[in-house]
C-alpha positions as CSV (number, residue, x, y, z in Angstrom):
1,M,14.6,21.1,-0.3
2,T,11.4,23.2,-0.1
3,F,8.0,21.6,0.3
4,P,7.1,21.9,-3.4
5,Q,10.4,20.3,-4.3
6,H,9.6,17.4,-2.0
7,M,6.1,17.1,-3.6
8,R,7.8,16.9,-7.0
9,A,10.4,14.4,-5.9
10,V,7.7,12.1,-4.5
11,L,5.7,12.4,-7.7
12,V,8.7,11.7,-10.0
13,L,9.6,8.7,-7.9
14,G,6.1,7.5,-7.0
15,L,4.1,7.7,-10.2
16,P,6.2,5.0,-12.0
17,L,5.9,2.8,-8.9
18,V,2.1,3.3,-8.9
19,G,2.0,2.5,-12.6
20,S,4.1,-0.7,-12.1
21,H,1.8,-1.9,-9.3
22,L,-1.3,-1.2,-11.5
23,A,0.4,-3.1,-14.3
24,Q,1.2,-6.0,-12.0
25,F,-2.4,-6.0,-10.8
26,A,-3.5,-6.2,-14.5
27,V,-1.5,-9.4,-14.9
28,H,-3.7,-11.1,-12.2
29,M,-6.9,-9.6,-13.8
30,V,-5.9,-10.9,-17.2
31,D,-5.2,-14.4,-15.9
32,T,-8.7,-14.4,-14.2
33,I,-10.5,-13.1,-17.3
34,M,-8.8,-15.5,-19.8
35,L,-9.3,-18.6,-17.6
36,G,-12.9,-17.5,-17.1
37,W,-13.3,-17.6,-20.8
38,Y,-11.7,-21.0,-21.0
39,D,-13.4,-23.0,-18.2
40,V,-15.2,-22.1,-15.0
41,T,-13.6,-25.0,-13.1
42,A,-10.1,-24.0,-14.3
43,L,-10.9,-20.4,-13.1
44,A,-12.0,-21.6,-9.6
45,A,-8.8,-23.8,-9.3
46,S,-6.6,-20.9,-10.4
47,V,-8.2,-18.6,-7.8
48,L,-7.5,-21.1,-5.1
49,A,-3.9,-21.8,-6.4
50,T,-3.0,-18.2,-6.9
51,S,-4.3,-17.3,-3.4
52,F,-2.1,-20.0,-2.0
53,F,0.9,-18.7,-4.1
54,F,0.3,-15.1,-3.1
55,V,0.4,-15.9,0.7
56,V,3.7,-17.6,0.3
57,F,5.1,-14.9,-2.1
58,I,4.0,-11.9,0.0
59,M,5.7,-13.3,3.1
60,G,8.9,-13.9,1.2
61,A,8.8,-10.5,-0.4
62,G,9.7,-9.1,3.1
63,F,13.4,-9.4,2.2
64,S,13.0,-7.3,-0.9
65,F,11.1,-4.7,1.0
66,A,14.0,-4.6,3.5
67,V,16.5,-4.0,0.7
68,M,14.8,-0.8,-0.4
69,P,15.4,1.4,2.7
70,M,18.9,0.0,3.2
71,V,20.0,0.7,-0.4
72,A,18.3,4.2,-0.2
73,E,20.3,5.0,3.0
74,A,23.5,3.7,1.5
75,A,23.0,5.7,-1.8
76,A,22.4,8.9,0.2
77,S,25.7,8.4,2.0
78,E,27.4,7.3,-1.2
79,N,28.3,3.9,0.1
80,G,28.4,1.8,-3.0
81,T,29.9,-1.2,-1.2
82,R,27.0,-1.4,1.2
83,I,24.5,-1.2,-1.7
84,R,26.1,-4.2,-3.3
85,R,26.3,-6.2,-0.1
86,V,22.7,-5.8,1.1
87,T,21.2,-6.3,-2.4
88,R,23.2,-9.5,-2.9
89,M,22.1,-10.9,0.5
90,G,18.5,-9.9,-0.3
91,L,18.9,-12.1,-3.4
92,W,20.4,-14.9,-1.3
93,L,17.6,-14.8,1.2
94,S,15.0,-14.8,-1.5
95,V,16.5,-18.0,-3.1
96,L,16.7,-19.7,0.2
97,Y,13.1,-18.8,1.1
98,A,11.9,-20.1,-2.3
99,L,13.8,-23.4,-1.7
100,A,12.2,-23.8,1.7
101,F,8.7,-23.2,0.5
102,L,8.8,-25.0,-2.9
103,P,7.7,-28.3,-1.3
104,L,4.5,-26.7,-0.2
105,M,3.7,-25.9,-3.8
106,I,4.7,-29.4,-5.1
107,W,2.6,-31.2,-2.5
108,S,-0.2,-28.7,-2.0
109,D,-3.1,-31.0,-2.6
110,P,-3.1,-32.7,0.9
111,L,-2.7,-29.3,2.5
112,L,-5.6,-27.7,0.6
113,R,-7.8,-30.7,1.3
114,A,-6.9,-30.5,5.0
115,L,-8.1,-26.9,4.9
116,G,-11.5,-28.1,3.7
117,Q,-11.2,-27.3,0.0
118,D,-13.0,-29.3,-2.7
119,P,-10.9,-32.4,-3.7
120,E,-11.2,-31.8,-7.5
121,L,-10.1,-28.2,-7.1
122,S,-7.3,-29.1,-4.8
123,T,-5.9,-31.6,-7.3
124,L,-6.2,-29.0,-10.2
125,S,-4.6,-26.3,-8.0
126,Q,-1.7,-28.7,-7.2
127,D,-1.2,-29.2,-11.0
128,Y,-1.0,-25.4,-11.4
129,L,1.3,-24.9,-8.4
130,R,3.7,-27.7,-9.4
131,I,4.6,-25.4,-12.4
132,A,4.0,-22.0,-11.0
133,G,5.8,-22.8,-7.8
134,F,9.1,-22.7,-9.6
135,G,8.2,-19.1,-10.5
136,L,8.7,-18.2,-6.9
137,F,12.4,-18.0,-7.5
138,P,12.4,-15.4,-10.3
139,A,9.4,-13.6,-8.8
140,L,11.2,-12.9,-5.5
141,L,14.5,-12.1,-7.3
142,V,12.6,-9.6,-9.4
143,M,11.2,-8.0,-6.3
144,V,14.7,-7.5,-4.8
145,I,16.0,-6.0,-8.0
146,K,13.0,-3.7,-8.3
147,S,13.5,-2.6,-4.7
148,Y,17.2,-1.9,-5.5
149,L,16.3,0.1,-8.6
150,A,13.5,2.0,-6.8
151,A,15.9,2.9,-4.0
152,L,18.3,4.4,-6.6
153,E,15.3,6.3,-7.9
154,R,15.4,4.3,-11.2
155,T,11.7,3.7,-11.2
156,G,11.1,4.3,-14.9
157,V,12.7,1.0,-15.9
158,V,10.6,-0.8,-13.2
159,L,7.5,0.6,-14.8
160,W,8.4,-0.3,-18.4
161,V,9.6,-3.8,-17.6
162,T,6.4,-4.5,-15.7
163,I,4.3,-3.3,-18.6
164,M,6.3,-5.6,-20.9
165,A,5.6,-8.5,-18.6
166,V,1.8,-7.7,-18.9
167,F,1.8,-8.0,-22.7
168,L,4.1,-11.0,-22.6
169,N,1.8,-12.8,-20.2
170,V,-1.3,-12.0,-22.3
171,L,0.5,-13.4,-25.4
172,V,1.7,-16.6,-23.8
173,N,-1.7,-17.1,-22.0
174,Y,-3.4,-16.7,-25.4
175,A,-1.1,-19.3,-26.9
176,L,-1.0,-21.9,-24.2
177,I,-4.4,-21.7,-22.5
178,F,-6.4,-21.9,-25.7
179,G,-3.9,-23.7,-28.0
180,N,-3.4,-20.7,-30.4
181,L,-0.3,-19.8,-32.5
182,G,0.5,-23.4,-33.1
183,M,0.9,-24.2,-29.4
184,P,-0.8,-27.1,-27.5
185,E,-4.0,-26.4,-25.6
186,L,-2.9,-26.7,-21.9
187,G,-5.6,-24.8,-20.1
188,L,-4.8,-24.2,-16.4
189,R,-1.2,-25.6,-16.8
190,G,-0.7,-23.2,-19.7
191,A,-1.5,-20.2,-17.4
192,A,1.1,-21.5,-15.0
193,I,3.7,-21.8,-17.7
194,A,2.9,-18.3,-18.9
195,S,3.3,-17.0,-15.4
196,V,6.8,-18.6,-15.0
197,I,7.9,-17.4,-18.5
198,S,6.9,-13.8,-17.9
199,Q,8.7,-13.9,-14.5
200,V,11.9,-15.4,-16.0
201,V,12.0,-12.9,-18.9
202,T,11.4,-10.0,-16.5
203,L,14.3,-11.2,-14.3
204,A,16.5,-11.5,-17.4
205,V,15.7,-8.0,-18.7
206,L,16.2,-6.4,-15.3
207,G,19.5,-8.4,-14.9
208,V,20.8,-7.0,-18.2
209,Y,19.8,-3.5,-17.2
210,V,21.7,-3.9,-13.8
211,V,24.8,-5.2,-15.5
212,R,24.9,-2.6,-18.3
213,G,23.0,0.4,-17.0
214,S,25.0,3.6,-16.5
215,A,23.7,4.1,-12.9
216,T,24.0,0.5,-11.8
217,R,27.1,-0.9,-13.6
218,E,29.4,0.5,-11.0
219,H,27.9,-1.7,-8.3
220,V,29.0,-4.9,-10.0
221,L,26.0,-6.6,-8.3
222,F,26.5,-10.1,-9.7
223,Q,30.2,-10.3,-9.5
224,R,31.2,-13.2,-7.1
225,I,27.6,-13.3,-6.0
226,W,28.2,-16.8,-4.6
227,R,30.4,-15.5,-1.8
228,P,28.5,-15.3,1.5
229,D,28.4,-12.1,3.6
230,P,27.2,-13.1,7.1
231,E,27.0,-9.6,8.4
232,A,24.8,-8.2,5.6
233,F,22.8,-11.5,5.5
234,R,21.9,-11.0,9.2
235,E,21.0,-7.3,8.6
236,V,18.7,-8.0,5.8
237,F,17.1,-11.0,7.6
238,R,16.6,-8.9,10.8
239,L,14.9,-6.2,8.9
240,G,13.0,-8.4,6.4
241,W,11.3,-11.1,8.4
242,P,9.1,-8.8,10.4
243,I,8.0,-7.1,7.1
244,G,7.1,-10.5,5.7
245,L,5.0,-11.4,8.7
246,T,3.3,-7.9,8.6
247,N,2.5,-8.6,4.9
248,L,1.1,-12.0,5.9
249,A,-1.0,-10.5,8.7
250,E,-2.6,-8.0,6.4
251,S,-3.2,-10.3,3.4
252,G,-4.5,-13.0,5.8
253,M,-7.1,-10.5,7.2
254,F,-8.6,-10.0,3.8
255,S,-8.6,-13.8,3.1
256,A,-10.3,-14.4,6.4
257,S,-12.9,-11.7,5.7
258,A,-13.9,-13.6,2.5
259,L,-14.4,-16.8,4.7
260,I,-16.6,-14.8,7.1
261,I,-18.8,-13.4,4.3
262,G,-19.0,-16.9,2.9
263,L,-20.9,-17.8,6.1
264,I,-23.5,-15.0,5.2
265,G,-24.3,-16.1,1.7
266,T,-23.3,-16.5,-1.9
267,L,-24.5,-13.2,-3.2
268,P,-22.7,-11.1,-0.5
269,L,-19.6,-13.1,-1.2
270,A,-19.8,-12.3,-4.9
271,A,-20.4,-8.6,-4.2
272,H,-17.4,-8.7,-1.7
273,G,-15.1,-10.2,-4.4
274,I,-16.1,-7.5,-6.9
275,A,-15.8,-4.6,-4.4
276,L,-12.5,-5.9,-3.1
277,Q,-11.1,-6.0,-6.7
278,I,-12.1,-2.4,-7.2
279,T,-10.6,-1.2,-3.9
280,A,-7.5,-3.3,-4.5
281,A,-6.9,-1.4,-7.8
282,T,-7.2,2.0,-6.1
283,F,-5.0,0.7,-3.2
284,M,-2.1,0.2,-5.7
285,I,-1.8,4.0,-5.8
286,H,-1.1,4.1,-2.1
287,V,1.3,1.1,-2.3
288,G,3.3,2.9,-4.9
289,L,3.4,6.2,-2.9
290,S,4.2,4.2,0.3
291,Q,7.3,2.7,-1.5
292,A,8.2,6.2,-2.6
293,A,7.9,7.3,1.1
294,T,10.3,4.4,2.0
295,V,12.9,5.5,-0.4
296,R,12.7,9.2,0.5
297,A,12.8,8.4,4.2
298,G,15.8,6.1,3.7
299,R,17.6,8.8,1.8
300,A,16.8,11.4,4.4
301,M,18.1,9.0,7.1
302,G,21.3,8.5,5.1
303,R,21.9,12.3,5.0
304,R,20.6,12.7,8.6
305,D,18.2,15.3,7.2
306,W,15.4,15.1,9.8
307,D,13.6,18.2,8.6
308,G,13.6,16.7,5.1
309,L,12.1,13.5,6.5
310,A,9.2,15.5,8.0
311,L,8.6,17.5,4.8
312,G,8.7,14.3,2.7
313,A,6.3,12.6,5.0
314,R,3.9,15.5,4.7
315,A,4.2,15.5,0.9
316,V,3.4,11.8,0.6
317,V,0.4,12.0,2.9
318,I,-1.1,14.9,1.0
319,L,-0.7,13.1,-2.3
320,S,-2.2,9.9,-0.8
321,M,-5.2,11.7,0.7
322,G,-5.8,13.4,-2.7
323,A,-6.1,10.0,-4.3
324,V,-8.5,8.9,-1.4
325,V,-10.7,11.9,-2.2
326,L,-10.9,11.1,-5.9
327,A,-11.7,7.4,-5.3
328,T,-14.3,8.3,-2.6
329,I,-16.1,10.5,-5.1
330,A,-16.2,7.6,-7.5
331,F,-17.3,5.0,-4.9
332,L,-20.2,7.2,-3.7
333,T,-21.4,8.5,-7.1
334,V,-21.0,5.7,-9.6
335,P,-20.7,2.4,-7.8
336,E,-22.8,0.5,-10.3
337,L,-20.7,1.8,-13.2
338,L,-17.5,0.5,-11.4
339,M,-19.0,-2.9,-10.8
340,T,-21.0,-3.5,-14.0
341,G,-18.1,-4.9,-16.0
342,F,-17.7,-7.8,-13.5
343,L,-21.2,-9.2,-14.1
344,D,-23.1,-10.9,-16.8
345,P,-25.8,-8.5,-18.1
346,D,-28.2,-11.4,-18.2
347,S,-27.5,-12.8,-14.7
348,P,-30.7,-13.0,-12.6
349,D,-28.6,-12.0,-9.5
350,R,-27.2,-8.9,-11.2
351,T,-29.4,-6.4,-9.4
352,A,-29.0,-8.0,-6.0
353,I,-25.2,-8.1,-6.3
354,L,-25.0,-4.5,-7.5
355,T,-27.1,-3.4,-4.5
356,I,-24.9,-5.2,-2.0
357,G,-21.8,-4.1,-3.8
358,A,-22.9,-0.4,-3.8
359,S,-23.3,-0.6,0.0
360,L,-19.8,-2.1,0.4
361,L,-18.3,0.6,-1.8
362,A,-19.9,3.2,0.4
363,V,-18.1,1.7,3.4
364,A,-15.0,1.5,1.2
365,A,-14.8,5.3,1.2
366,L,-14.0,5.1,4.9
367,F,-12.1,1.8,4.5
368,Q,-9.7,3.4,1.9
369,L,-8.9,6.4,4.1
370,V,-7.7,4.3,7.0
371,D,-6.0,1.7,4.7
372,A,-4.1,4.5,3.0
373,G,-3.1,6.0,6.4
374,Q,-1.7,2.7,7.7
375,V,0.3,1.9,4.5
376,M,1.8,5.4,4.4
377,A,3.0,5.1,8.0
378,L,4.4,1.6,7.2
379,G,6.3,3.0,4.3
380,L,7.9,5.7,6.4
381,L,8.7,3.4,9.2
382,R,10.4,1.0,6.8
383,G,12.4,3.9,5.5
384,I,13.8,4.6,8.9
385,Q,14.3,0.8,9.3
386,D,11.8,0.2,12.0
387,T,10.0,-3.0,11.2
388,R,9.6,-5.2,14.3
389,W,7.2,-2.9,16.3
390,P,4.9,-2.4,13.2
391,M,4.7,-6.2,12.9
392,Y,3.3,-6.5,16.4
393,A,0.9,-3.6,15.8
394,A,-0.3,-5.2,12.6
395,A,-0.9,-8.6,14.2
396,L,-2.9,-7.0,17.1
397,S,-4.9,-4.6,14.9
398,Y,-5.8,-7.0,12.1
399,W,-6.3,-10.3,14.0
400,G,-6.9,-9.0,17.6
401,L,-9.5,-6.4,16.5
402,G,-10.3,-6.4,12.8
403,I,-11.3,-10.1,12.3
404,P,-13.3,-10.4,15.6
405,A,-15.1,-7.2,14.9
406,S,-15.9,-8.3,11.4
407,Y,-17.4,-11.6,12.7
408,V,-19.4,-9.9,15.4
409,L,-20.8,-7.1,13.2
410,G,-21.3,-9.2,10.1
411,V,-22.6,-12.5,11.5
412,S,-23.5,-12.1,15.2
413,L,-25.2,-8.8,14.9
414,G,-26.5,-9.5,11.4
415,Y,-25.2,-6.5,9.5
416,G,-24.0,-8.8,6.7
417,G,-21.2,-7.7,4.3
418,V,-21.4,-4.1,5.5
419,G,-20.7,-5.3,9.0
420,V,-17.7,-7.3,7.9
421,W,-16.2,-4.3,6.1
422,L,-16.8,-2.1,9.1
423,G,-14.9,-4.6,11.1
424,L,-12.0,-4.3,8.7
425,V,-12.2,-0.5,9.0
426,I,-11.9,-0.9,12.8
427,G,-8.7,-3.0,12.5
428,L,-7.2,-0.7,9.9
429,M,-8.0,2.4,11.8
430,F,-6.3,1.1,14.9
431,A,-3.3,0.1,12.9
432,A,-3.1,3.5,11.3
433,G,-3.3,5.3,14.6
434,A,-0.7,3.0,16.2
435,L,1.8,3.2,13.3
436,W,1.6,7.0,13.1
437,W,2.1,7.3,16.8
438,R,5.2,5.1,16.4
439,F,6.5,7.2,13.5
440,A,6.1,10.4,15.5
441,R,7.9,8.9,18.4
442,R,10.8,7.5,16.3
443,Y,11.1,10.9,14.5
444,A,11.4,12.7,17.7
445,E,14.1,10.3,18.9
446,L,16.1,10.6,15.7
447,K,15.9,14.3,15.7
448,T,17.1,14.7,19.2
449,A,19.8,11.9,19.1
């Protein structure tokens, strides 16, 4: 394939993945907005509960991320049996993980109180998690099937099913949170039920597609799914657990940054939350392209096409950097416009928050560059099934450098929220450099093997 053909292949594969991540992000935003309309206490409890859920979920999603490069490699070498085996064991591991962590959801109140959270919010969060926790099963299974479909380059269905889930979640939230359409008014519990319903329906729709789709029917994915496969189980586990811990290290860094900014003051924390929402939305572009990089690298590995691997890596980096440039222009030229929808026009703190937020978005221009760089390298490394070394690099970069630097710059040296974000930049920059060094080294080893 020529370089323009690689660019086109990444776009065809990556754009639906970008869209599906943005749609999934919209689900969280809708929940936040609708609960904010309903009750401020319910909103605060949902933020606490969903943060708890996300930490557990993103670690368990490591097994689904492991399935993607393994299926991509098997598809390139036309090994349908291996596709079936690793996907099934990804489903097994997801169920076992959900079973192991469900008790944390059911009895989360004592844990949240031990972490210093408000007793009332901890109790309400447990009410939410006792319902939403059961959604961990379909949510993780959906992630495995989405990874399987993405690896087969069937990303269109992933996008449309995710969009369907957004509209379904809005409808059920409208009915169950507020008591509309003849339903009881359940408030926070209604939001939890809506979340589980949308996840179950998504799983059902994807399951039907896998069973009946022309490109997936031949894999008979669910036939005798109860039969264990120790060899494939070990392979998926070996590749998946470091990914899960890498995800945990990164998400934990951002959670810790909020705690550090909380030491500085309420207004910086509010500005941090808004700026982080904006950068998270643009980051979904890079996450989608990173997953496209994983699939393309996995397929190149299956064909032993090392020149194709290099061209594909160059294509995905150029596209990612193009998105960085566009977002940077927006962050630097219209920061107030980006933030204004998050604030009450009549709030007396509006001007102060906008000023702080604008300074954070200025740092985000640099922040996004290094964040995109590290996630692209991670995607390529996962594609060539190198996950343990990146886990160590992430832990050292984020927790050995990023968080200490954030505290020193933000609190000790008094640079406030900007200092905290510059600390995050340091951690992400080190991670990006280490991960790209690792990819270059592994590429050289593969090419000369």
